[in-house]
C-alpha positions, 0 to 999 in steps of 0.5 A: 467312342461312336461306332456308326462310321467305321462300322458302316463298311462295304463288309458290315453291310453285304454280311449283316455284321455289327462290326466289321470284325472277322475271326481267323480260320484256324486249321487243324482242329485249333477252331471250334464251334463254340468260338465261331458262334460266340464271335458272331453272337458278339457282332463279329463274323465267326469262322471255322477252318475245316481243310482237316475235316471230311465232308461230313464232318462239315456238315455235322460242324455247320450244324453245330455252329447254327445251334450256337448262333443266328448269325452268318459265319464263315467256313474255310478250306485249302486250295489243293495244289498239283504240285508242292514247291521245292524237290519232289519227295523220294523214299532216300529223302523222307528215310533221311528225314525219318532218322533226324525226327527219330531222337525227339520221337524217342524223347516222348517215348513215342513209336517212330513212324515208318514213312510220311502219309497223307492225311487229307480229305477230297477237296472236292467231298469238302466243296459239296459239303460248304456248298450244301451246308450254305454258310454266309462266307467260303474263303480259301487260301492257297489258290482260287477255286474254279469257275465253276464252285465260284458260280455254285457259290453265287447261286446259293448266296454263299460269298466267297473270300480269297487269302492274298499275300501281294499285290497279284494274288489280290488281282488275280482273286478279283478277275477269277470273281472272288467277292473279298479279299484278305490282305494278309502281312507276314505278322499273321500266325499260321500259314502263309496263303501264298499261291503265285510265287513262293513265299520268301520270308527275305520279301514279305510284306507287312500288313500296312505296307501290303494293305493300301497297295491292295486297296489302290489295285482292286475294287472289291472289299479288302479285309487286313490281315496280320499284326492286328490283336486290339483297337489301335491295330484296328483303327490302322487298318480301317485309315488305310482302307481296309473294310475290315479287319480278320483278328487270328491270334488273340481269339486263338488265346481265347478259352473258347478256342480248340487250341491247348492250353500250352499254347494259350498260356504261351500265347499270354505271356506278354512279351516272351513269345518268339515266333519264326516262320518255318516249313517244319509244321507242315512242309509249307511256310508258317509262323509258329512259336519258337522252340526245339523243333523250329530251331533244330529244323533250321539247321538241317539240310532238308527243313522240311518234307513237302506238304502234306507228308511233313504235317503227319510227321510232326502232328503226333509229336505236337500232340505228345508235346502238349500232352506232357506240357512241353513246349519243345516239339508242339507245333503252335501257330502264333503272330507276331502279336502274341505279346497283346494277347490280354482276353480270355473270352470272344466277347471280351476281346471283341468289346476291346477291338471295338472300343477305345484301348484306353478304355479296354487296356486292363486285363481281364481274368 
């Protein structure tokens, strides 16, 4: 089929892309320079979730991506919040929570942590590194950068991209001067990037409910995210007014991503991968593959400590679980499209996203 009409959008024109396809930026090491470059080389916008990296690591990463491709790419950070939703942490609460996790640590022969920690790097240092690296796009979740940061991005020719889970958040991003907005539906894997109100699973909007409302509410380019894993999803999103789509889970399942072998194998198990919204991975609501950890925590009076302290408690559990090829306590992000993951390379997935689904339906190995 021809590409001319649907590929000619505000996103492709502004960023110099062949196709209006953006790779989702995965955090916690699930992104890779190899994947970002592969997507860019195939005509889309590669991305890297860098919230877990120091400033020096971000600069090294940008250099690595540029050595692998000549086109544009996106670096993503998490906006810090002054206060997390929910009750504040205290020693008694932390001790009670550690006692609930203790049997899981013992089952994996791990030393139980004495307390939760803050594993984050300084956001200000990360921003300075992004500004110095000058990616084509600086994207962010959980809020809006300060006017100064946005102005400095504009001075350097860096396009800004914010994530919204509601129409009000999209309007706020446009009002602040952000260049582009992601309409992120509940189907999406990973964290719910809400920032104006606490995300409530009972009131989250699906992508194709949120997208047309955001399209009507803002004049800046809109990218649809959540529930898009093949050409059918791309076509539907563009028909509802999207200027581009962001694909996460299907790229996470590709060989080039930083996800573990276990994680990728589960994403490719068609029809048998169940996902849930949970706070147990980081303390913030996110969509992960259902397992013993998510199900156990759902029944606890206190399902998670605040972010980022919760993350420091589950990371070692997750790594040990994946090292043993056991899904029980692994925190593995996945969207509701996990059952549609068919492709094992980013180039093959890109081809399937831009071609007719009937021509790209055969699984590749």
